[in-house]
C-alpha positions in Angstrom: 335.4 191.1 61.0 338.2 189.4 59.2 340.0 190.7 56.1 341.7 188.5 53.7 343.6 189.0 50.5 344.4 186.4 48.1 344.5 185.5 44.2 341.8 183.7 42.5 342.6 181.3 39.5 339.7 181.5 37.0 338.9 178.1 35.7 338.1 177.3 32.0 335.0 179.0 30.5 332.9 176.1 29.1 330.8 176.1 26.1 327.7 176.6 28.3 329.0 179.9 29.1 329.4 179.2 32.9 332.6 179.2 35.0 333.9 175.8 35.9 335.3 175.3 39.3 337.7 178.0 40.3 340.6 177.5 42.8 341.6 179.8 45.6 345.2 179.7 47.1 345.1 178.3 50.5 342.6 176.0 51.9 339.7 177.6 50.3 338.0 177.0 47.1 335.2 178.5 45.0 332.7 177.4 42.5 331.6 180.0 40.1 329.0 178.0 38.1 325.8 178.9 39.9 327.2 182.2 41.4 327.4 181.0 44.8 330.4 179.7 46.9 330.5 176.3 48.4 333.5 176.9 50.7 335.1 180.3 50.5 334.2 183.8 49.5 334.1 186.0 46.4 332.6 189.4 47.1 332.7 191.7 44.1 331.7 195.3 44.7 333.7 197.5 42.5 335.2 197.2 39.1 337.9 198.9 37.1 336.2 198.5 33.7 332.4 199.4 33.9 332.0 198.2 30.4 332.8 194.7 31.5 329.7 194.1 33.8 326.3 195.3 33.0 324.8 197.1 36.1 322.8 196.1 38.2 323.6 192.4 38.8 323.4 190.8 41.9 326.0 188.1 42.7 325.2 185.9 45.8 328.1 184.2 47.5 327.3 181.4 50.0 329.0 178.5 51.4 328.0 175.4 53.4 330.2 175.6 56.6 328.9 178.7 58.3 329.9 181.6 56.3 327.8 183.7 54.1 328.4 186.9 52.1 326.5 188.9 49.5 328.0 191.2 46.9 326.9 193.4 44.2 328.4 193.5 40.9 327.7 197.1 39.5 329.3 200.2 37.8 332.6 201.7 38.5 332.8 202.9 42.2 329.8 201.1 43.4 330.2 200.3 46.9 328.6 197.3 48.9 326.1 199.1 51.0 323.4 196.8 49.9 325.6 194.0 51.1 326.4 195.8 54.3 322.7 196.0 55.0 322.0 192.3 54.4 324.8 190.7 56.0 327.3 193.2 57.2 329.8 192.5 54.4 332.0 194.6 52.6 334.6 194.1 49.9 335.9 195.4 46.7 337.7 194.1 43.6 341.1 195.6 43.6 342.5 194.3 40.5 341.0 192.5 37.5 342.5 191.0 34.4 340.5 189.7 31.5 336.7 189.5 31.0 334.4 187.6 33.1 331.5 185.5 32.4 330.7 185.1 28.6 327.2 186.8 29.0 328.6 190.0 30.6 331.2 190.8 27.7 330.3 193.6 25.6 331.0 191.9 22.4 329.5 188.6 23.8 332.2 186.5 22.4 333.5 183.2 23.7 336.9 183.1 25.5 338.9 180.8 27.3 340.3 182.2 30.5 342.3 179.5 32.0 345.1 180.8 34.0 343.7 184.2 34.3 343.9 185.7 38.0 342.4 188.4 39.7 343.4 190.1 43.0 340.7 190.7 45.3 340.3 191.9 49.1 337.4 190.9 51.3 336.1 191.5 54.4 333.6 189.0 55.9 331.7 188.2 58.9 331.2 184.8 60.4 327.7 183.4 60.6 326.8 180.2 62.6 326.5 177.0 60.5 323.3 176.6 58.7 320.8 174.3 60.2 316.9 174.2 60.7 316.6 173.8 64.5 315.2 177.2 65.0 313.3 177.5 61.7 309.6 177.8 61.4 307.6 175.7 58.9 305.2 178.6 58.2 305.0 179.6 54.4 305.7 183.0 53.2 303.0 184.9 51.5 304.6 186.9 48.5 303.0 189.5 46.2 304.2 189.4 42.8 307.6 190.9 42.1 307.7 193.5 39.7 311.7 193.6 39.3 313.2 190.5 37.8 316.9 189.9 37.0 317.4 187.2 34.0 319.2 184.2 35.8 322.2 182.6 34.6 321.0 179.4 36.1 319.4 176.6 33.8 315.6 176.9 33.9 314.2 173.2 33.1 310.6 172.3 32.8 309.7 168.7 33.2 306.3 167.3 31.5 305.1 163.9 32.1 302.6 162.7 29.3 300.2 159.8 29.0 297.5 159.8 26.2 297.3 163.6 26.2 296.7 164.0 22.6 293.7 166.1 23.1 295.4 169.1 24.9 299.1 168.6 24.7 299.5 171.2 21.8 297.7 174.0 23.7 299.9 173.3 26.9 303.2 173.4 24.9 302.0 176.5 22.9 301.4 178.2 26.4 304.9 177.5 27.4 306.4 178.5 23.9 304.6 181.9 24.5 306.2 182.6 27.8 307.7 186.0 28.4 310.8 184.5 29.7 312.2 182.3 26.9 315.5 181.0 28.4 314.2 177.6 29.3 314.6 173.9 28.3 311.6 171.6 28.3 312.1 167.8 28.8 309.1 165.6 27.9 308.8 162.0 28.9 305.8 160.1 27.6 304.7 157.0 29.8 303.5 154.6 26.9 300.7 156.6 25.5 298.5 154.7 23.0 297.4 157.8 21.1 299.4 160.2 18.9 300.8 162.4 21.9 304.2 161.4 21.0 304.0 162.2 17.4 302.5 165.8 18.2 305.5 166.3 20.7 308.1 165.4 17.9 306.7 167.9 15.9 307.5 170.5 18.4 310.6 168.9 19.0 311.9 169.3 15.4 310.8 173.0 15.3 312.4 174.3 18.5 315.6 172.9 20.0 314.5 173.9 23.5 312.0 171.1 23.5 313.3 167.7 24.0 311.9 164.5 24.5 313.4 161.9 27.1 313.8 158.4 25.8 314.4 155.5 27.6 313.4 151.6 28.1 311.6 152.0 31.6 308.2 151.6 30.2 305.0 153.0 32.0 306.2 154.3 35.5 302.7 156.0 36.4 302.4 160.0 37.1 304.6 159.6 40.3 307.3 157.5 38.7 307.3 159.6 35.5 307.9 162.7 37.2 310.5 161.1 39.6 312.4 160.1 36.4 312.2 163.6 35.0 313.5 165.3 38.2 316.6 162.8 38.4 317.1 163.8 34.5 316.8 167.5 35.3 319.3 167.1 38.3 321.8 165.6 35.7 321.2 168.2 33.2 322.5 170.8 35.8 318.9 172.3 36.4 319.1 175.6 38.5 315.3 175.7 38.8 312.6 173.4 37.8 309.1 173.8 36.9 306.5 170.9 36.7 304.1 170.9 33.8 300.9 168.6 33.3 299.9 167.8 29.7 296.6 169.5 29.7 296.7 173.1 31.2 297.4 176.4 30.0 300.2 178.6 31.5 299.9 182.5 32.1 302.4 184.3 30.0 304.1 185.6 32.9 304.1 182.2 34.9 308.0 181.5 34.7 309.0 185.2 35.1 306.8 185.7 38.2 307.9 182.4 40.0 311.5 183.1 39.3 311.2 186.4 40.8 309.5 185.0 43.8 312.4 182.5 44.0 315.1 185.2 43.6 313.4 187.1 46.6 313.4 183.9 48.6 317.2 183.2 47.8 317.9 186.8 48.9 316.7 186.1 52.2 317.3 182.4 52.8 320.3 181.7 50.3 320.4 179.6 47.2 321.5 176.7 49.3 318.1 176.4 51.2 315.7 174.1 49.7 312.9 176.6 48.4 309.8 176.1 46.6 307.5 178.9 45.2 303.9 178.2 43.9 300.9 180.2 42.9 297.0 179.9 42.6 295.2 178.4 39.7 292.1 179.3 37.7 289.9 176.1 37.4 288.5 175.7 33.9 286.4 173.0 32.0 287.6 171.3 29.0 286.9 174.4 26.6 288.6 176.6 29.1 285.3 178.1 30.6 286.0 179.4 34.0 284.7 177.2 36.9 286.5 179.3 39.6 289.0 181.9 39.6 290.7 180.6 42.5 291.8 176.9 43.0 292.7 177.7 46.7 289.2 179.0 47.2 287.5 176.4 45.2 289.0 173.7 47.2 289.3 175.6 50.5 292.9 175.1 51.0 294.9 177.5 53.1 298.4 177.8 51.5 299.2 181.2 53.3 299.0 179.6 56.7 299.7 175.8 56.3 302.7 174.8 57.9 304.3 171.3 58.3 301.6 170.4 60.7 299.1 170.7 58.0 301.3 169.6 55.0 301.8 166.2 56.6 298.2 165.4 56.4 296.8 167.6 53.4 298.9 168.8 50.4 298.5 172.4 49.6 300.8 172.6 46.8 299.9 171.9 43.0 302.7 170.6 41.0 301.8 172.5 37.8 301.9 175.8 39.7 305.1 175.7 41.4 308.8 175.8 40.7 311.7 174.4 43.0 315.4 175.4 43.2 318.2 173.1 42.7 318.8 172.7 46.6 315.4 171.3 46.9 315.8 169.2 43.7 318.9 167.6 45.1 317.4 167.0 48.2 314.2 165.3 46.7 315.9 163.1 44.6 315.6 160.1 44.1 311.8 160.4 44.9 310.7 157.4 46.9 308.3 155.1 45.2 305.8 155.1 48.0 305.2 158.8 48.3 301.8 160.1 47.5 302.8 162.6 44.8 306.0 164.4 43.7 304.4 167.8 44.4 303.6 166.8 48.0 306.9 165.3 48.5 308.6 168.4 47.6 306.4 170.6 49.6 307.2 168.5 52.7 310.9 168.8 52.3 310.8 172.6 51.5 308.6 173.0 54.8 310.6 171.0 57.0 314.1 171.8 55.6 313.8 175.0 53.8 310.8 177.6 52.9 307.7 177.7 50.9 306.7 180.8 49.2 303.1 181.4 48.0 302.0 184.1 45.6 298.3 184.5 45.7 297.8 185.2 41.9 296.4 182.6 39.3 299.1 181.9 36.6 297.6 178.6 35.5 294.5 177.5 33.7 293.7 174.3 35.3 291.8 172.2 33.0 289.1 169.7 34.4 288.2 166.7 32.2 287.6 163.0 32.5 291.2 162.0 32.1 292.4 164.1 35.1 295.1 161.9 37.4 293.8 164.1 40.3 292.2 167.4 39.4 290.1 169.8 41.3 287.1 168.8 43.3 284.9 171.5 45.1 285.0 171.3 48.9 281.2 170.6 49.0 281.2 167.7 46.5 284.3 166.3 48.3 282.4 166.3 51.6 279.0 164.9 50.0 281.0 162.0 48.5 282.7 161.3 51.9 279.5 161.2 53.7 277.5 159.3 51.4 280.0 156.9 49.7 281.6 154.0 51.7 284.1 153.4 49.1 285.1 157.0 49.4 285.8 156.5 53.1 288.0 153.5 52.3 289.9 155.6 49.8 290.4 158.4 52.2 291.7 156.2 55.0 294.0 154.5 52.4 295.5 158.1 51.5 296.0 158.9 55.1 297.7 155.6 55.8 299.9 156.3 52.9 300.4 159.6 54.4 301.9 157.8 57.5 304.6 156.1 55.1 305.3 159.3 53.5 306.0 160.9 56.8 308.4 158.0 57.7 310.0 158.6 54.3 310.6 162.2 55.1 312.0 161.4 58.2 314.5 158.8 56.5 315.5 161.4 53.9 316.3 164.1 56.4 318.2 161.8 58.7 320.2 160.4 55.7 321.3 163.9 54.7 322.7 164.8 58.0 319.9 167.6 58.5 319.1 169.2 61.9 315.6 170.0 62.3 313.7 171.9 65.3 312.6 169.7 67.9 309.0 171.0 67.1 309.2 169.6 63.6 310.9 166.4 64.5 308.2 165.9 67.0 305.6 166.7 64.4 306.9 164.2 62.0 307.6 161.4 64.4 304.0 161.8 66.0 302.3 161.5 62.7 304.3 158.7 61.3 303.9 156.5 64.3 300.1 157.8 65.5 298.5 154.4 64.8 300.7 152.9 67.6 298.7 155.1 70.0 295.4 154.2 71.6 292.6 155.2 69.2 290.8 157.4 71.6 293.7 159.5 72.3 294.9 159.8 68.7 293.0 163.2 67.9 294.1 164.8 70.9 297.8 163.9 70.4 297.8 165.3 66.9 296.0 168.4 68.0 298.5 169.0 70.8 301.3 168.8 68.3 299.3 171.4 65.8 298.9 168.4 63.2 295.8 168.4 61.3 293.9 169.5 58.1 292.9 173.2 57.4 289.2 173.8 57.6 287.0 172.9 60.5 284.9 170.5 58.6 287.9 168.5 56.7 289.9 168.7 60.1 287.0 166.9 62.0 286.5 164.2 59.4 290.2 163.8 59.4 290.4 163.2 63.0 287.4 160.7 62.9 288.9 158.6 60.2 292.2 158.4 62.1 290.5 157.4 65.3 288.3 154.5 63.6 291.8 153.1 62.2 293.0 149.6 63.4 295.9 150.0 65.8 299.4 148.5 64.3 
């Protein structure tokens, strides 16, 4: 254990009620903007004035070069027992001058704390530099968390629209009805010919949380539209991002439930780990009559067991039912133009570099109609189309081939960011992206030997068959 005493100079408190960069005497520095530390440590476990901080509030402190500390901001005299159990770290605030973040001031007033100092003592333990060389890519099954601490990070919802006039109002109304209300919705229209934009503008005029993204980029397609929105959210300092389709209905507790799940993952893996949390959906028709209470069962997916070996060749994450943290957003952007879908891309990154959490509860009414870009197709209907339609065979083979390119993009992105994966994960990515270079008759065996394949016996067999008959590169 190492103990250090130092002086923290608090930066200017911006109008967005978050701390700017804070400087620590010596070679370390602290960023308080998102309540975790990039290179340094700031563990607060005890305060002199219990009126300043409203307990309980959990304040994580993480940084990139191998140190990690977790502290609790709480009432006077509260010790860091919880922190000790998690990371073996203890510490306390020995002197505090001035008030901290704007939100915690009793009178909720804005102040400028430039030059304010606090004295603190800290003990921390060294942890190995974070890498993913020994990390399993299996998902985490999570039950809905009842306890939820409102986040200080910016929650941004991004919605891509195109000729969605029929259902756009119901979708936005369901977002407005969310139990968690501290969000911003950014909508980008992709050149609609109907009155989608006019309907969105009505909401924009009545609620400052709803804003249209206006640019001169023209029609980009669904993937391109969401890609633009993701980069826009990154520039807008998003802490968490939710994807919204134009035609669904959100459960009132969707944001709260997914954020609570995200907080649970961040407690375990840190806020710097790329994380994705997703849930099940209820499949409904145009007039919201239930087709299936579970999209997962309807499509025979297996999000509770699907690791990287499955995700390479079969997406298990539906964009409108997921949330990602900033670490994953930063890693995913810019989204390559030749990926299959933005949600598949983020799922691959989260599985290989971070972690995926699945909540087996339906929080979205997934509306099916003639204008769906992808939509829900029952397992039986999917197999029937594949068996009796040569066109569907060609389409399925084209999706698989694009999956090889997507795996190559995944390898390039991980390499360009200097991320070290486990030998198993890298072997899976390399094997799948180059499988067409091998003899057709050994491809299925090669994939199975590395646990690569689609979930389900029938879809798995069809998948191996299609890869076997593909032409060699």
